[in-house]
Each structure stands twice: as structure tokens, then as C-alpha cells.
matplotlib code that plots the C-alpha trace (Angstrom):
import matplotlib.pyplot as plt

x = [0.1, 0.9, 1.8, 3.7, 5.2, 6.6, 8.2, 10.7, 8.2, 8.3, 8.3, 11.3, 13.1, 13.4, 16.8, 16.8, 16.9, 14.8, 15.5, 12.5, 12.0, 9.7, 10.0, 8.1, 7.9, 9.1, 4.8, 5.4, 8.5, 9.5, 12.8, 11.5, 10.1, 9.4, 8.6, 7.8, 4.8, 3.3, 0.2, -0.6, -3.8, -6.0, -3.8, -3.3, -0.6, 2.6, 5.8, 8.4, 11.2, 11.7, 14.1, 13.7, 15.6, 19.2, 19.3, 18.3, 16.1, 14.0, 13.2, 10.2, 11.0, 10.6, 13.0, 15.9, 19.2, 18.1, 15.5, 17.8, 16.2, 18.0, 16.5, 17.7, 16.9, 18.0, 15.8, 12.9, 13.4, 13.3, 15.0, 13.7, 16.9, 15.3, 17.9, 17.4, 14.0, 11.5, 7.7, 6.5, 7.4, 4.9, 2.8, 1.6, 4.4, 3.9, 5.7, 4.4, 5.3, 4.6, 1.6, -0.5, 0.3, 0.6, 1.4, -0.1, 2.0, 4.5, 3.5, 6.3, 6.3, 8.3, 8.6, 9.6]
y = [0.3, 2.7, 5.7, 7.5, 6.1, 8.8, 7.3, 9.0, 10.8, 10.7, 12.4, 14.7, 17.2, 21.3, 21.4, 17.4, 15.7, 13.7, 12.2, 11.3, 9.6, 9.2, 6.2, 6.0, 3.5, 4.7, 5.8, 7.8, 9.2, 12.2, 13.0, 16.2, 17.6, 16.3, 18.2, 18.3, 20.0, 19.6, 20.6, 21.5, 21.6, 24.3, 25.5, 25.5, 23.1, 24.9, 24.2, 22.8, 22.3, 21.1, 19.0, 19.7, 17.8, 19.5, 19.0, 22.5, 23.0, 25.7, 25.9, 27.5, 30.1, 29.1, 25.9, 27.5, 27.0, 24.2, 21.6, 19.3, 18.1, 15.1, 12.2, 8.7, 8.8, 5.0, 4.2, 6.2, 8.1, 11.7, 12.6, 15.4, 15.9, 18.2, 19.7, 22.3, 21.4, 24.3, 23.3, 25.1, 22.5, 19.5, 18.9, 15.9, 16.1, 14.7, 14.1, 15.4, 14.7, 17.1, 15.4, 16.1, 12.3, 13.0, 9.8, 9.7, 11.6, 10.8, 13.3, 15.5, 16.7, 18.2, 19.6, 22.4]
z = [0.0, -0.7, 2.0, 4.1, 7.7, 10.2, 14.2, 16.5, 18.3, 22.0, 25.2, 26.0, 28.3, 27.2, 25.6, 24.2, 20.8, 18.8, 14.9, 13.3, 10.6, 7.6, 4.9, 1.8, -1.0, -4.7, -5.0, -2.3, -2.0, -4.1, -4.9, -6.2, -2.9, 0.7, 3.6, 7.7, 8.7, 12.3, 13.9, 18.2, 19.5, 18.3, 15.5, 11.9, 11.1, 10.0, 7.9, 8.9, 7.3, 3.2, 1.0, -3.1, -5.9, -5.7, -1.6, -1.0, 2.4, 3.8, 7.1, 8.9, 11.2, 14.3, 13.7, 12.3, 13.7, 15.7, 13.3, 10.7, 7.0, 5.0, 3.0, 2.2, -1.5, -1.7, 1.2, 0.1, 3.3, 4.7, 8.4, 10.6, 13.2, 16.0, 19.0, 21.7, 21.5, 23.4, 24.9, 21.7, 19.9, 20.8, 18.3, 15.7, 13.0, 9.4, 6.1, 2.9, -0.3, -3.3, -4.4, -1.3, 0.4, 4.2, 6.5, 10.1, 12.6, 14.8, 18.1, 19.7, 23.1, 25.0, 29.1, 30.7]

ax = plt.figure().add_subplot(projection="3d")
ax.plot(x, y, z, "-o")
ax.set_aspect("equal")
plt.show()
């Protein structure tokens, strides 16, 4: 079944780190563009990070300098390394391809 599957979320203290993983298939992983989004309770889904064909990356203002997106094209996988986590980073994190397909999400909770 074509899908995107996120993992790696969990509970971490402020200042800690987590690495999220999104595994796709040959049908769902896009070399052209993959991205991470997040949605906190009561808030709209927001862009976190993206990576495009040539490897260029882009980040949301709130995570610049703390999060890093990377990918393994042969493994159809995109990663999100998160460091210096803050309580306001608490959200459900989703990966998305450039054709509008979303994963089911992985929960990240940062305690103060």
C-alpha cells in the first residue's frame, strides 16, 4: 500500500533532541520535494522544513538553526533532526510529498 510512515516521536525534556523518520515507497517518496509539517492542538498545521531535488533545504522561522532535514533517496526516507527542543515544539509531526500525500503523523511532546 502506498503510504508515508512517520516514526521517532516521543516525550523529551526541553533542550533535548529527537530524530524523526518518514519512510515512503517508490510511489510516495518524491525526489523533487519532501517536507515536514506540524500541528499543535488548536492551531493550524504549519510548515517545518522541506528538501528539494538538488538537496536545497528550507525551514520555518521558528525552527531555523535547531532542526535539520535530510534524506536517503535509496531508502525512500526523509529525516528531521530536532535539537534544542522547546515546549512550543510540542505537536503532531507529519511528512508530506509534493503530490499532497501525508503520513499519519508522530507525536512529539516537549516537557518544560
